[in-house]
Backbone as JSON, one array per atom type, in Angstrom:
{
  "sequence": "XXXXXXXXXXXXXXXXXXXXXXXXXXXXXXXXXXXXXXXXXXXXXXXXXXXXXXXXXXXXXXXXXXXXXXXXXXXXXXXXXXXXXXXXXXXXXXXXXXXXXXXXXXXXXXXXXX",
  "N": [[173.67, -51.74, -20.87], [170.34, -50.71, -21.7], [167.83, -48.55, -20.52], [164.78, -48.29, -20.06], [162.32, -45.8, -20.21], [160.1, -45.27, -17.07], [156.36, -45.66, -17.54], [154.25, -43.24, -18.03], [153.52, -39.64, -18.89], [155.21, -37.71, -21.76], [157.29, -35.2, -23.2], [156.23, -35.39, -26.95], [158.0, -37.47, -28.89], [157.42, -37.34, -31.29], [157.42, -34.45, -31.64], [154.94, -32.88, -31.89], [154.59, -30.45, -29.81], [152.8, -31.29, -27.61], [151.83, -33.6, -25.31], [152.64, -37.07, -24.65], [151.74, -39.98, -24.1], [153.6, -42.78, -22.19], [153.47, -46.16, -22.18], [155.22, -48.04, -20.89], [156.05, -49.4, -22.33], [155.43, -48.72, -25.01], [154.31, -45.6, -27.67], [151.02, -43.96, -26.98], [148.61, -43.12, -29.84], [147.9, -40.43, -29.86], [148.78, -37.48, -29.33], [148.55, -35.62, -26.26], [146.96, -32.85, -26.11], [147.93, -29.6, -24.13], [146.28, -27.72, -21.89], [145.46, -24.73, -21.94], [146.99, -22.19, -19.18], [145.3, -21.99, -16.12], [145.13, -19.58, -15.17], [144.77, -18.33, -17.84], [142.59, -18.64, -18.9], [141.13, -17.96, -16.96], [140.79, -15.98, -17.25], [139.51, -15.07, -19.65], [137.34, -16.25, -19.73], [136.09, -13.73, -17.32], [136.83, -11.35, -18.76], [134.56, -11.93, -20.77], [131.95, -11.98, -19.18], [132.42, -9.55, -18.51], [131.83, -7.67, -20.75], [129.29, -9.54, -21.88], [127.73, -8.71, -19.53], [127.86, -5.34, -20.01], [127.23, -5.37, -22.68], [124.19, -6.12, -22.36], [123.13, -4.0, -20.19], [124.03, -1.76, -21.73], [121.87, -0.55, -23.16], [119.86, 0.45, -21.05], [121.47, 2.12, -19.34], [122.34, 4.31, -21.46], [119.38, 4.91, -22.3], [118.8, 5.97, -19.4], [121.17, 8.04, -19.1], [120.04, 9.85, -21.66], [117.41, 10.31, -21.23], [117.74, 11.92, -18.48], [119.27, 14.16, -19.63], [117.41, 15.1, -21.64], [115.01, 15.41, -19.75], [113.28, 13.72, -20.01], [111.51, 10.33, -19.24], [112.92, 7.18, -19.19], [111.11, 5.0, -20.02], [108.84, 5.82, -20.78], [107.52, 5.45, -24.5], [106.45, 7.34, -25.88], [107.77, 9.49, -25.88], [109.73, 9.11, -26.88], [112.44, 7.99, -26.27], [111.43, 5.63, -24.81], [112.5, 3.83, -27.06], [114.15, 2.69, -25.96], [113.68, 0.59, -24.29], [112.71, -1.59, -26.01], [115.08, -2.25, -27.28], [116.44, -3.96, -25.44], [115.36, -5.91, -25.69], [116.53, -7.57, -27.05], [119.43, -7.13, -26.5], [119.79, -7.89, -23.72], [119.44, -10.84, -24.58], [121.49, -11.49, -26.16], [123.74, -10.58, -24.4], [123.57, -12.06, -22.55], [124.2, -14.51, -24.17], [127.01, -14.15, -25.15], [127.85, -13.99, -22.56], [127.52, -16.63, -21.89], [129.18, -18.59, -24.27], [131.38, -17.24, -23.73], [132.23, -18.05, -21.35], [131.87, -21.31, -21.62], [133.84, -21.63, -23.88], [136.3, -20.13, -22.39], [136.47, -22.24, -20.48], [137.18, -24.7, -21.6], [139.14, -24.53, -23.88], [141.85, -25.84, -25.56], [145.51, -25.49, -25.8], [147.14, -23.77, -28.68], [148.41, -25.71, -30.96], [152.5, -25.31, -31.08]],
  "CA": [[172.08, -52.15, -20.69], [169.73, -49.67, -22.28], [166.68, -48.31, -19.52], [163.12, -47.77, -20.92], [161.43, -44.2, -18.77], [158.46, -45.94, -16.53], [155.0, -45.71, -18.0], [153.85, -41.81, -18.01], [153.09, -38.69, -20.11], [156.62, -37.34, -21.3], [157.36, -34.52, -24.83], [155.37, -36.14, -27.99], [158.79, -37.35, -29.52], [157.72, -36.52, -33.32], [157.82, -32.65, -31.81], [153.78, -32.01, -31.81], [154.56, -29.56, -28.68], [151.94, -31.77, -26.71], [152.49, -34.61, -24.4], [152.4, -38.69, -25.59], [151.7, -41.55, -22.67], [154.15, -43.88, -23.04], [153.35, -47.46, -21.46], [156.7, -49.13, -20.65], [156.81, -50.43, -24.05], [155.31, -48.46, -26.81], [153.63, -44.92, -27.58], [150.2, -43.79, -27.3], [148.82, -42.74, -30.5], [147.35, -39.36, -30.6], [149.21, -36.46, -28.42], [147.86, -35.07, -25.88], [147.57, -31.48, -26.0], [148.11, -29.35, -23.25], [145.15, -26.4, -21.84], [146.18, -23.1, -21.21], [147.34, -22.36, -17.66], [143.74, -21.7, -15.49], [144.79, -18.35, -15.1], [144.59, -17.18, -18.77], [141.4, -19.88, -19.02], [139.95, -17.5, -16.04], [140.77, -13.54, -17.83], [139.06, -15.21, -20.91], [135.67, -16.45, -18.95], [135.79, -13.07, -16.53], [136.29, -10.7, -19.65], [133.0, -12.22, -21.31], [131.13, -11.7, -18.75], [132.36, -7.78, -18.49], [131.39, -7.63, -22.3], [128.25, -9.85, -21.98], [126.93, -7.3, -18.96], [127.92, -4.26, -20.96], [125.83, -5.17, -24.22], [123.19, -6.24, -21.71], [122.73, -3.41, -19.37], [124.28, -0.37, -21.97], [120.48, 0.27, -23.78], [119.4, 1.37, -19.77], [122.1, 2.93, -18.86], [122.02, 5.26, -22.23], [117.97, 5.51, -21.87], [118.76, 7.15, -18.56], [121.59, 8.93, -19.51], [119.09, 10.76, -22.54], [116.43, 10.67, -20.42], [118.61, 12.69, -17.79], [119.81, 15.04, -20.66], [116.05, 15.9, -21.72], [113.96, 15.26, -18.92], [111.71, 12.81, -19.59], [111.24, 8.82, -19.02], [113.15, 6.27, -20.52], [110.33, 3.96, -20.08], [107.85, 6.66, -21.94], [107.47, 5.2, -25.64], [105.49, 8.36, -26.57], [108.37, 10.54, -26.14], [111.21, 8.66, -28.18], [113.72, 7.52, -24.69], [111.22, 4.26, -25.08], [112.58, 2.67, -27.73], [115.86, 1.81, -25.25], [112.88, -0.93, -23.62], [112.35, -2.7, -27.29], [116.63, -2.38, -27.71], [116.78, -3.98, -24.34], [114.84, -7.36, -26.04], [117.72, -7.97, -28.45], [120.59, -7.34, -25.97], [119.78, -8.99, -23.01], [119.87, -11.91, -24.76], [122.74, -11.02, -26.58], [124.7, -10.36, -23.37], [123.63, -13.5, -21.93], [124.63, -15.54, -25.11], [128.07, -13.95, -24.95], [128.74, -14.65, -21.19], [127.82, -18.81, -21.65], [129.78, -18.62, -25.2], [132.75, -17.05, -23.1], [132.64, -19.38, -20.17], [132.44, -22.42, -22.32], [135.1, -21.31, -24.26], [137.0, -20.46, -21.45], [136.6, -23.57, -19.8], [137.6, -26.35, -22.15], [139.88, -24.25, -24.55], [143.23, -26.21, -25.65], [146.47, -24.36, -25.86], [147.37, -23.88, -30.06], [150.17, -26.42, -30.81], [153.25, -24.85, -31.63]],
  "C": [[171.19, -50.29, -21.07], [168.28, -49.42, -21.04], [165.84, -47.71, -20.02], [162.69, -46.49, -20.19], [160.31, -45.31, -18.26], [157.55, -44.91, -17.47], [154.86, -44.04, -17.32], [153.74, -40.9, -19.04], [154.48, -37.84, -20.06], [156.12, -36.2, -23.2], [156.79, -35.48, -25.4], [157.06, -35.71, -28.41], [158.75, -37.12, -30.88], [157.34, -35.34, -33.24], [156.1, -31.8, -31.89], [153.43, -30.88, -30.67], [153.25, -30.15, -27.81], [152.44, -32.33, -26.01], [151.96, -35.85, -24.93], [152.03, -39.22, -23.95], [152.9, -42.41, -23.37], [153.78, -44.89, -21.71], [154.19, -48.54, -21.1], [156.95, -49.75, -21.84], [156.3, -49.67, -25.34], [154.35, -46.71, -26.31], [151.98, -44.95, -28.02], [149.75, -43.23, -28.94], [148.48, -41.67, -30.62], [148.02, -38.9, -28.99], [148.26, -36.13, -27.65], [148.04, -33.38, -25.52], [147.59, -30.59, -24.82], [146.81, -27.53, -23.0], [146.33, -25.62, -21.56], [146.11, -23.1, -20.34], [145.29, -21.52, -16.84], [143.68, -19.96, -15.72], [144.15, -17.17, -16.43], [142.74, -17.67, -19.23], [140.21, -18.64, -18.4], [139.85, -16.16, -17.12], [139.91, -14.51, -18.93], [137.34, -15.07, -20.3], [135.59, -14.9, -17.83], [135.48, -11.71, -17.91], [134.77, -10.85, -20.46], [132.05, -11.9, -20.89], [131.15, -10.07, -17.89], [131.63, -7.31, -19.84], [129.9, -7.73, -22.3], [127.14, -8.67, -21.09], [127.09, -6.05, -19.55], [126.68, -3.99, -21.69], [124.79, -5.27, -23.39], [122.52, -5.23, -20.97], [122.96, -1.61, -20.47], [122.77, 0.48, -22.35], [119.64, 1.19, -22.31], [120.37, 2.34, -18.98], [122.05, 3.88, -20.22], [120.6, 5.69, -22.25], [118.32, 6.2, -20.73], [119.51, 8.48, -18.5], [120.7, 10.44, -20.74], [118.12, 10.85, -21.71], [116.78, 11.89, -18.98], [119.0, 14.12, -18.54], [118.08, 15.78, -21.34], [114.59, 16.13, -20.83], [112.7, 14.09, -19.42], [111.93, 11.17, -19.13], [111.79, 7.84, -19.24], [112.36, 4.94, -20.59], [109.05, 4.42, -20.84], [108.35, 6.36, -23.02], [106.88, 6.65, -26.21], [106.53, 9.47, -26.59], [109.88, 9.91, -27.03], [112.34, 7.83, -27.3], [113.13, 5.99, -24.79], [111.83, 3.16, -25.73], [113.99, 1.82, -26.78], [114.6, -0.03, -24.76], [112.97, -1.89, -25.02], [113.98, -3.07, -27.59], [116.95, -3.84, -26.16], [116.43, -6.01, -24.57], [115.87, -8.31, -26.64], [118.87, -8.06, -27.36], [120.59, -7.82, -24.64], [120.21, -9.96, -23.19], [121.14, -12.25, -24.87], [123.84, -11.37, -25.45], [124.65, -11.23, -22.71], [124.58, -14.61, -22.48], [125.71, -15.36, -25.04], [128.69, -14.26, -23.6], [128.95, -15.89, -21.04], [128.81, -18.92, -22.53], [131.38, -18.43, -24.2], [133.48, -18.31, -22.24], [132.61, -20.7, -20.33], [133.85, -22.02, -22.9], [136.21, -21.69, -23.58], [137.64, -21.47, -20.51], [136.92, -24.73, -20.26], [138.58, -26.16, -23.21], [141.23, -24.86, -24.27], [144.2, -24.87, -25.83], [146.32, -24.59, -27.59], [148.99, -24.89, -30.13], [151.06, -25.71, -31.73], [154.19, -25.24, -33.26]]
}
């Protein structure tokens, strides 16, 4: 007598690399693609946060270092180093976008089928 497996998720018999649900009588239609392990997805989120922060604060750091070298204020537009103020208008939102997109991608990223 042949025994059928109990209901549950099993490796896809079609070989997709994902899992497929066996209800006790038949397989479901679509395989479930497993997600990347949490550690790898967390690493993606951490690196996107680091990259976003670097993009957001790079103009401030550059203006501060140039101000030290030229002995001018990084906020004084008349001395030329004040361009960092305008650059921050672009870099702060861009850094925020990098952080948000990286966290979203890291949270929902599935693994690629093999």
